[in-house]
C-alpha positions in Angstrom: -21.2 127.4 28.2 -20.1 123.9 27.6 -22.4 121.1 28.9 -20.7 119.0 31.6 -23.5 116.5 32.2 -23.6 113.1 30.7 -25.7 114.3 27.9 -24.5 116.0 24.7 -24.9 119.8 24.6 -26.7 121.5 21.8 -24.6 121.5 18.6 -22.1 119.1 20.2 -23.3 116.0 18.3 -19.7 114.7 17.8 -18.7 114.6 21.5 -19.0 111.2 23.1 -17.7 109.1 26.0 -14.4 107.4 25.2 -12.3 105.1 27.5 -11.6 107.0 30.7 -12.9 110.3 29.3 -14.4 111.8 26.2 -13.6 112.2 22.5 -14.8 114.4 19.7 -14.1 114.9 16.0 -14.6 117.4 13.3 -14.4 117.2 9.5 -11.3 119.1 8.2 -9.5 119.6 5.0 -6.0 118.0 5.0 -2.9 119.7 3.4 -3.4 117.3 0.4 -6.9 118.7 -0.2 -8.8 115.6 1.0 -11.5 115.7 3.7 -11.1 113.6 6.9 -12.0 113.4 10.5 -9.7 114.9 13.1 -10.1 113.6 16.7 -9.5 115.3 20.0 -9.5 113.6 23.5 -9.6 114.6 27.1 -10.6 113.4 30.6 -13.7 115.7 30.9 -16.4 116.8 28.5 -15.6 120.5 29.2 -12.0 120.1 28.2 -12.9 118.1 25.0 -15.4 120.8 24.1 -12.7 123.5 24.3 -10.4 121.4 22.1 -13.3 120.7 19.7 -14.1 124.5 19.4 -10.4 125.2 18.7 -10.3 122.4 16.1 -13.3 124.0 14.3 -11.6 127.4 14.4 -8.4 125.9 12.9 -10.3 124.1 10.2 -12.0 127.4 9.2 -8.6 129.0 8.7 -7.0 126.4 6.4 -5.7 122.9 6.0 -5.3 120.8 9.2 -3.2 117.7 9.6 -5.0 114.6 10.9 -1.9 112.7 11.9 1.5 113.7 13.0 4.9 111.9 12.5 7.5 111.6 15.2 10.2 114.2 15.1 12.7 111.6 13.9 10.4 110.7 11.0 9.8 114.3 10.1 13.6 115.2 10.3 14.4 112.2 8.0 11.8 113.5 5.4 13.1 117.1 5.8 16.7 116.1 5.2 15.7 114.1 2.1 13.2 116.5 0.5 14.3 119.9 1.6 17.9 120.1 2.9 19.7 117.8 0.4 18.1 119.3 -2.8 18.3 123.0 -1.6 21.6 123.3 0.3 25.2 122.8 -0.6 26.4 119.2 0.0 28.7 120.1 2.9 26.0 122.1 4.6 23.5 119.3 4.2 26.1 116.8 5.6 26.5 119.1 8.7 22.7 119.3 9.2 22.4 115.5 9.0 25.3 115.1 11.5 23.5 117.4 14.1 20.3 115.5 13.5 21.9 112.1 13.9 24.2 112.8 16.9 22.3 115.4 19.0 18.6 115.8 18.1 17.1 112.3 17.3 18.7 110.4 20.2 17.0 112.8 22.7 13.9 114.1 21.0 13.3 111.8 18.0 10.6 109.7 19.6 8.3 112.7 20.4 5.5 113.5 18.1 6.2 116.5 15.9 3.0 118.3 17.0 3.5 117.4 20.7 7.0 118.9 21.0 7.0 121.6 23.6 9.2 124.5 24.7 9.9 122.6 27.9 11.1 119.6 25.9 13.6 121.7 23.9 14.8 123.6 26.9 15.4 120.4 28.8 17.3 118.9 25.8 19.5 122.0 25.5 20.4 121.9 29.2 21.2 118.2 29.0 23.4 118.7 26.0 25.4 121.3 27.9 26.0 118.8 30.7 26.1 115.3 29.2 29.4 113.5 28.2 29.0 112.8 24.5 31.5 110.0 24.6 29.1 108.2 27.0 26.0 109.1 25.1 27.3 108.2 21.7 29.3 105.2 22.9 32.6 106.5 21.4 34.9 104.7 23.8 32.7 101.6 23.8 33.1 101.3 20.0 36.9 100.9 20.4 38.5 97.5 20.8 39.3 96.3 24.3 42.8 95.4 23.2 45.1 97.4 20.9 48.9 98.0 20.8 48.2 101.8 20.8 46.6 102.8 24.2 44.7 105.7 22.6 43.0 103.3 20.1 41.6 100.9 22.8 39.0 101.5 25.4 40.5 103.8 27.9 37.9 106.2 29.4 34.1 106.0 29.5 33.8 102.3 28.7 36.1 101.4 31.5 34.5 103.7 34.2 36.7 106.7 33.7 34.4 109.3 32.2 36.3 111.8 30.1 33.5 114.5 30.4 33.5 115.2 26.6 30.7 117.8 26.9 29.4 119.5 23.7 30.7 123.0 23.4 28.2 125.9 23.6 28.8 126.5 19.9 27.8 122.9 19.1 24.6 123.3 21.2 23.8 126.5 19.4 24.3 124.9 16.0 22.1 121.8 17.0 19.4 124.1 18.2 19.6 126.2 15.0 19.2 123.0 12.9 16.1 122.0 14.9 14.7 125.5 14.6 15.2 125.5 10.8 13.4 122.1 10.6 10.4 123.4 12.6 10.3 126.6 10.6 9.8 124.4 7.5 7.1 122.3 9.4 5.3 125.6 10.1 5.4 126.6 6.5 3.9 123.2 5.6 1.2 123.9 8.2 2.1 120.8 10.2 2.6 122.8 13.5 1.3 126.1 14.7 4.5 127.4 16.4 8.2 126.9 16.4 9.1 125.8 19.9 12.9 125.7 19.2 12.7 129.4 18.3 11.4 130.2 21.8 14.4 128.7 23.5 17.6 130.8 23.7 21.1 129.6 24.0 23.7 132.0 25.4 26.4 132.7 22.8 29.7 131.1 23.2 32.7 133.3 24.1 34.7 133.8 20.9 38.0 132.1 21.0 40.8 134.5 20.2 43.2 132.9 17.7 46.9 133.6 17.6 48.0 133.4 13.9 51.6 133.0 13.0 53.9 136.0 13.2 55.7 137.0 10.1 58.9 135.2 11.3 56.9 132.0 11.9 55.4 132.2 8.4 58.8 132.8 6.8 60.3 129.9 8.8 57.5 127.6 7.8 57.8 128.4 4.1 61.6 128.2 4.1 61.4 124.7 5.7 59.0 123.5 3.1 61.1 124.8 0.2 64.4 123.5 1.6 62.8 120.0 2.0 61.4 120.1 -1.6 58.0 119.5 -0.1 55.6 118.9 -3.0 53.0 121.0 -1.2 55.2 124.0 -0.9 53.3 125.9 -3.7 50.0 125.1 -1.9 51.4 126.6 1.3 52.4 129.7 -0.6 48.9 130.2 -2.0 47.4 129.7 1.5 49.7 132.2 3.2 50.1 134.8 0.5 46.6 134.8 -1.1 44.6 133.4 1.8 43.3 130.3 0.0 41.1 128.0 1.9 42.0 124.3 2.0 39.1 123.3 -0.3 40.1 126.1 -2.8 43.7 124.9 -2.9 42.9 121.3 -3.4 40.1 122.1 -6.0 42.4 124.4 -8.0 42.7 123.4 -11.7 45.3 124.4 -14.3 42.5 125.8 -16.3 42.1 128.5 -13.7 45.8 129.4 -13.6 47.1 132.0 -16.0 50.8 132.3 -15.3 51.4 134.6 -18.4 48.9 137.1 -17.2 49.8 136.6 -13.6 46.2 135.8 -12.6 44.4 133.0 -10.8 40.7 132.3 -10.7 39.1 130.9 -7.6 35.7 129.3 -8.4 35.9 125.6 -7.3 36.7 123.7 -4.1 37.3 120.0 -3.3 35.5 118.6 -0.2 35.0 115.2 1.4 31.2 114.7 1.6 30.5 111.3 3.2 32.3 108.7 1.2 33.0 110.7 -1.9 35.2 113.7 -2.9 33.0 116.5 -4.4 34.5 119.1 -6.7 32.0 122.0 -6.7 31.6 125.7 -6.6 33.1 127.7 -3.8 31.2 128.5 -0.6 29.6 131.7 -1.7 29.5 134.0 -4.8 31.8 136.3 -2.9 34.3 133.5 -2.6 34.6 133.4 -6.4 37.2 135.9 -7.7 40.1 136.5 -10.1 43.2 137.4 -8.0 46.5 138.8 -9.1 49.5 136.6 -8.6 52.5 138.0 -6.8 55.9 136.8 -8.1 56.4 134.3 -5.3 53.1 132.6 -6.3 54.0 132.6 -10.0 57.4 131.0 -9.2 55.8 128.4 -6.9 53.3 127.4 -9.5 56.0 127.1 -12.2 57.8 124.8 -9.8 54.6 122.8 -9.3 54.2 122.3 -13.0 57.7 120.8 -13.3 57.2 118.6 -10.3 53.9 117.3 -11.5 55.3 116.5 -15.0 58.1 114.5 -13.3 55.6 112.7 -11.1 53.5 111.8 -14.2 56.5 110.4 -16.0 57.6 108.4 -12.9 54.1 106.9 -12.4 53.7 105.9 -16.1 50.5 103.9 -16.6 49.5 104.3 -13.0 49.0 108.0 -13.5 45.4 109.2 -13.3 44.7 112.0 -15.7 43.1 115.1 -14.2 43.5 118.9 -14.3 44.1 119.4 -10.6 47.1 121.5 -9.7 47.8 119.6 -6.5 47.7 115.8 -6.7 49.2 112.7 -5.2 52.2 111.1 -6.9 49.7 109.1 -9.0 47.6 112.1 -10.2 44.7 111.5 -7.9 43.1 114.3 -5.8 44.5 114.9 -2.4 42.4 113.9 0.5 41.5 117.0 2.6 42.3 115.4 5.9 45.7 114.2 4.6 46.4 117.8 3.6 45.8 118.8 7.2 48.1 116.1 8.5 50.8 117.2 6.0 50.5 120.8 7.2 50.7 119.8 10.9 53.8 117.6 10.1 55.5 120.4 8.2 54.8 122.8 11.1 56.5 120.4 13.5 59.5 120.0 11.2 59.8 123.7 10.8 59.7 124.1 14.6 56.8 126.7 14.5 53.7 126.9 16.7 50.9 124.5 15.9 47.9 126.4 14.5 44.8 125.5 12.6 45.2 125.5 8.8 42.3 128.0 8.6 44.1 130.4 10.9 46.7 131.0 8.2 44.2 133.3 6.5 44.7 135.7 9.4 48.4 135.8 8.7 47.6 136.7 5.1 45.4 139.5 6.3 48.1 140.9 8.5 50.5 140.8 5.6 48.1 142.8 3.5 47.6 145.3 6.3 51.3 145.8 6.9 51.9 146.4 3.2 49.3 149.2 3.4 46.9 147.5 1.0 43.6 149.4 1.2 41.0 147.5 3.3 38.6 147.3 0.4 41.2 145.7 -1.8 42.2 143.3 1.0 38.5 142.5 1.5 38.4 141.5 -2.2 41.6 139.4 -1.9 40.4 137.7 1.3 36.9 137.4 -0.2 35.1 138.5 2.9 31.4 139.4 2.6 31.7 142.2 5.3 34.3 144.9 5.7 34.0 144.5 9.5 35.6 141.1 9.2 38.5 142.5 7.3 39.0 145.4 9.7 39.1 143.0 12.6 42.1 141.2 11.0 43.7 144.6 10.4 43.7 145.3 14.1 46.0 142.3 14.6 49.0 144.3 13.3 49.3 147.1 15.9 53.1 147.8 15.9 55.3 149.5 13.3 57.9 146.9 14.0 55.6 144.1 12.9 54.7 146.1 9.8 58.3 146.4 8.8 58.9 142.7 9.5 56.0 141.8 7.2 57.5 144.0 4.4 60.8 142.3 4.8 59.0 138.9 4.6 57.5 139.8 1.2 60.9 141.0 -0.1 62.7 137.9 1.3 60.2 135.5 -0.2 60.3 137.2 -3.5 64.0 136.8 -3.8 64.1 133.3 -2.3 63.1 131.5 -5.5 65.4 131.2 -8.5 64.2 133.4 -11.4 
């Protein structure tokens, strides 16, 4: 039993009065292998004795940290030494964004080893309720005066809160980033448990997307072709082969074999911070050699001619590169500009506005209607799980739609001059 009098108990030689309570220390081995004193504190001798006993027990099991950084300091170190070297640039950028916008402002000042389940739960609940425009000062950063009303202060900064609350998916992702960081801290023996892993966030309801119908896809492509849109061949690859934005913009002529009718998907172009990064695709499953339907061959032949004409027109201003899709001066296309071009073309074609990524579901429906075997479609769409492909297949329930998709393939194949 611990001694609670003013005298030290037997074997407690390192417990002593300290400020408004008591303190104690034990010699421990730090993670770097050096020996040092580790201190514990408390208002009573009995409480300090319990902490002191636990400290000795921890020291007997392995290394013990003698000081702990704040969560903000640790996350900064984790991003620099673990996330950036080990993960793909886009993933690392996403992790850093969640740390900067959601984790550090609320929890960064807390000591890593003092973070509790209650702290994390309170943070999650607050994220689900707080207006992020207010917290991050989004509206306050806008000028007070601007000719465009949307570009000047118009909501939270002028007393009209816009209630821009983080989505449940965003909260899930932020909590997952914190959990990943604390898992690493456990591996480095800086903390004994992962408090973020003990807090659950209810899954967000999956948003059901409505991809284009076959008529809308045909209308969109016909509009782009009739307007001599330089990105028409890119739209063909997106709709017919299910290319992602980064894969289209990162495509090089080296990976296009028009004679063999094949195209190799292995690189993507992404905006990472202030630079464009040309790197490997998202996963190994994303890398593939795909057959080129005739409409794709024709569209890429058209692109060759248009790029040669643009090079001649630019003259000395042309920037040499092997990219299939470039600006009129040969430079890579900015990903966000590609999104804007897609949205503008959708409006000009008078079709429903959808996300660029949702065009992949139109491609899947096309393959399903053409009776392509699900395993083959899975390879073309480069899904890692057959369940994902089968979910897309269920989007084509009627025979009428199946016939329309077959007519689309026939129509597009005859649309281009041979």
